[in-house]
N, C-alpha and C positions, 0 to 999 in steps of 0.2 A: 205324832207317831210314838208307840210304845217299844224299847229296846228293852224292856225286863221282862222274865219269866215269869209266871204265877206260879203257883206251887203246885197247882194240878196238871201245867206243863212238865215241870222237874219230876214228878208223878212218872208220867208217860213217860220222861226222856230215861228212867231208872228204867222201867219194866221191859222199854225195847233196847235198852244196853243187854239187860237178861236174858232176852230172846234171841239177840243177832251172837252173845256167848255161847249160848247152848245151841245153835242149830249149824252156824258156818264152819267150826271143824270140821264137820261130815259133812260136807260140799266134796262133790269131785272134784278134780282137777279141770282147767280151763280147757276148752277143746284149741285145736291149730284157729289160728286167722284166718286161716283158708276153707275149711273145712265149715261148708254154711251151712249143711242139715246139723250137724253136732253143735253152732254155737245156738240155732235155736230152740237144740232139744233141752240146750242147757239154759239161755234164757227162759224158755217159756216153764221149765222146773222149778225153776228160783221165782220165777213171777205166783206158782201155785201154789209153793212155800208160804209166799207173803198174802193167801188170799188164805186159805186154809186159818191161817196165824191172824187174820183180819188186819192187815195189812198192805193190803191195796187198795186202791182208788183210795187213799185214807183221806183228802181231799176233798173227797167228789160226794155229792148231796144223797143223800140215804136212798130216796127217788129213783136215783141213777143207780145202784149198788153200794156205793160207797159208803164211809162211815162217818160220813158228815163231820167229820173233824175239823177243826179253823185253819185258816192258810198256816197261821203261826207253827203247830202242832204239825203237821206237813215240811214244811220249814227244820222242825227238828230231828224228822224224821229222815233227810235230806243230811245234815248231817250228821249225824247217828250211824246210817249204814255205810257214809262213804269214809267215818274215821276207826269203819270196823274192817274196812276192807269189804265190805259185801258186793257181789256182783250188782253191776249199774244194768240198767231197760235195757242194752244191749238191743235186740230183732226187736223188744216189744216197742220202740221208742216212742218210733210217729201213732200207735194206735193210745199208747200210753198217756205220753204230752202234749200231740195235739189233735188226731183224730176222734178223739173220746169225749175228751172235755169241752171237744166242739160239740159232738151231737147232744151231751148231754147239756149243754147252754141250748141247743138251737135245734137238735131233734123232735119231732111227735113224740112220744108215749111210744108207740108200735118201736119204731127204729129206737129209743134207747131200750127196747126190751129185748132187740134182736143183738145190736150190736154190742153193749156196754158189758153183759158177763160173761163171752168168752174175751174180751179184753182183758178183764180182770181178771182172769181164771188161766191165763196165761194160753187158753185154748185158739185163740186167731192173730195173726199180726196183719199190720196194716203197712201198706208204704205212702207216701207221696210223691203225689203226681200233678207237683205245679209249675216249676221249670221247663221251659220249651228252647231252644236252640236261640232263636231270640225273643225270649221275654223271658232274661235272667229276671235283672234287677227290674226290672220294664215290667212286672207279671202281671200289668191288665194289658200287655199287646200279644197276650197268648192268640194261637189259630187252632186252638185244636175244634173241629166243630163236632157239637152233638145235636141231630136232627129228629125232631120228632117225628114217629110210630107209629101211631096208635095209642099202647101202652109202654112202649118201648124209645129210647133216644140208641139212635144211629150214631157211634162215635167212631170220628177218622181223624188222625194225628201221630205227633208224636212226642215227649214227656224225657227230659233227662234229668241226672242227677238225681235220681228216681230210689230215694233210701229205700236199701231192703226191697227190692223189689224183686230178687230172684226167689223170696222166700216166704213170700205175702201171702194172705191171702183177700187182703180186700185191700185197694187205694182208694185215698181218699184223691181224687179229680177234680179240678177247673175246668172243665170247657165252656166256650161261647155259642149261647143257642139263640143271640138274637146278635147275628154279624153287624146287622145297618143301627145298630143304637152305641151313642159313647160307650167305646173302650172299655169304662167302669162301672158300666150300667147292661152289659150285654152277656152276663158270666154268669154261672153255674156249680152248682159243688154236690157230684157226684158222689155215691159209692161204691164204687166199680171191684163186682167179681175176680180176681185176678184168673179162676180157669176156666173167665169166658171163650168162648171161638174167634179168634183176631186179632190176640192179642199176642207179642214178640219181644223178648226179654233179652237182652245185650249187656253184659254186663260191663262194667268198666271201671280197668283198675287206675287207681291214683297213686302218687307221685310216692308215695309208703306201703305202696304195695299193695294194699285191701282192694275188696271189691264189696264195698256196701252201695256201693250208686248204680243206677245202670240204666241203658237209654230202653226207655217201653215203644215199641211201634203197636199203632192202633189202625186197625183196617176193618171199619164197619160193623165195630163190638156194639154189641145193643147190651143197654142198659138199662132197666125197668125204672119209671119216671118213681115209683116210690122210692127209690134208693135216693134222691134228690133231697137233701137237707137243705133246707129253706126254700122260697117262693125262687117260680124260673126267675132270672137273669136277677137276679136280691145275692147274686153267688161272692160278689166284693166284699160286701158289705160282711156275711157269713166269715170269708175270708182274716177279715182282719181278727177276728173274735181268732182264728187259729193263730195267727201269726203274732195275738197278744199272747196268747201263750210259751209260741214257741220262740219270741224274744222277751219274755219275760218272766218266766219260770223254767225255762226246759235247762239252762246253765248254772243253777242255781247250785247242782253238789256241784259241778268242774270249780266251781272257786274252792270249795272244801278241798279235793283232789287237785286243785293247784299248789293250794298251803300246804297239803303236805306235799310235794316235790319240794318248793321250797326251803323245807325243812331239812331234806334231804341234803340238796346241793349245798346249803351253809353245812350238814355233817361230813361231806365229799371234800368241800373247799379244806375244810380242820383238818382231813384225812391225809391231804396232799399238798399241806402246805401252804393252799394258795390263798389262804384265808388270812394270811398274814400283809397280804396285799388291802389298803385303805381304802384304794376306789373302787372294789371289788365288795370291800363290806356297806361300805357304802350303798353299793347298787343295787346288794341283794336288802338293805337295810330297806330301801327307799318303793324296793318292792312287796315287800312282808305292809308297811304299810297302805299300797294301794291297795291287795287283795282286802286288809281288816277293813277299809272305808270302803270296798263293794260288797264285803256282808255287810256292814250298815247300812249299805244304800237296798239290796237287798231287804234288809229287814223291815225298811221306810217303806218299799213298796208291797212286802203284804202285808204292813200296816192298811195301808190304801185299799189293797184288793180285800179285806177285811170290810170294809164300810161300804163298798160299792158290789156285793155277793160275789166275790171270789174271782171275775174273769180283771187281768192283769191291766191298767192304763197304761200308759204312753212311754211311763215311767221307767216302763223295760228294755226302749231304745236306750234310755244312758245307759244302764247296766249293759248292755249286749254292746253298746259301742263303745264305755271303756275297757268291755274285760278283752272283744279281741283283741285290743292292743297290746293287752298286759298281758295277754297269756302269751302273743309272740318274745314281749321282754323277757320275759322266764325264761324263757329256754335260746332266745339269745344269749343270757348269762348262764344257762347251762351250759354252753357252748366253748362263754370260756373259763368255764370250772374243770369242762372234760378235755380241752385242750381239743387239736385238729382228731385226734385219731379215736377220741372217746365220741365228738360230738360228733360222729359220717361211718358210724359202726351200728351197720343196719341190724348187725345180731343184740341191739342196747337198746330196750326202751325208751331211753332219754332221744337217742336218734328220731325214732319214728313218731313220738309225741314234737319232737320239731318240726317235720318234716310236716305233722296233720295239723300244727297251731296255725302254718302259713294258711291256709283257708275259712279262719275267725273271721276276716275280715269280709267276708265275701260270704260263706253261711249263712242264713238264716236272714237276709238281708242286709248286702253289701254297706261298706260303714259312709258312704253317700248316701243311701236312704236313709240310716239313721242318723245324722246328722238334719237330714231335708226336715225329716217327724219331729224331731228337737227343735229345730229352727224356727216350724207352722204350728208348731202342736202344740207345746210347751213353750216358747218365750216369745209366741202371737206375730212372729216376721212376716212379712209378704212373702209369695211362693215368686222363683224365682221365675224368669221368661228364658 
């Protein structure tokens, strides 16, 4: 593990900081959280700015349309954009962090040429159609069927917690193509156009009041066979590639954001006099140590990724497991600093972030699932019965 930055990497950091300082003051105000068409326009405009400046898909391979940068440079990019307060990927989340890297790693040349450039330019938005009402943590229990009919699959079923389905052009979709096979072996990974006939999207409102998730109902939707990524019935393996990105690198920028939040919390505690409480100071100090450790763990995972061709390993599960818990602890501390009135004022960002943090031990694989992965694939323990 190499935790030091090279001279070239620091030069890259300097150029990025200079670019961010020049473009961020000219961005328009963020749109209302409830205005998804405006949020899509805002997020895709920022993505196009990144593309034009050469920062889109920074760590993607050059033959996938990226810059071919090292994972360490990507880490620097995430660190600096978050510190500068630049827009996050937003509605581009699934395409840039899940579907795009999966297509880059597993797709054919034709698939890469079709889907990756629009993702990098911000022209097309993807959503994730993995979970189902009875197949969340046990994802391999999914029942959405895809029946081969000539050059198409005819897909019927239901998905839930489908991220950004309201504004998406494409969906990374898991379907069962062989109902007679063991549940992990009869699954395929499809790219489904969201304007295909037979798709119904119903937004879901979260505890925080947002609607970035939806239920998606599929009634004999025709998806071309050429849209399958990987071999038929090999979708579980392809899905593990997707989830390695989701758990390994997708939350990295948020660690930096949490460290900024912690600094703001400490400043708020000093302003209100809560800083005089030694118990609270120790709590904030421990959280600072936790996030510093998570950043080092991120660097370790990135170093491993550089040695294994850019696909994160199972160390991402260690990161995701601990990060989920620490994020919740951060906003519990925020409630202590702000008091009852401030902690539950939904007009304040603190309160909304606290409510959002409750989902992190479930999203991207529950903490129980992450513990199983760590136990079996890292520690070598036998599978539970």
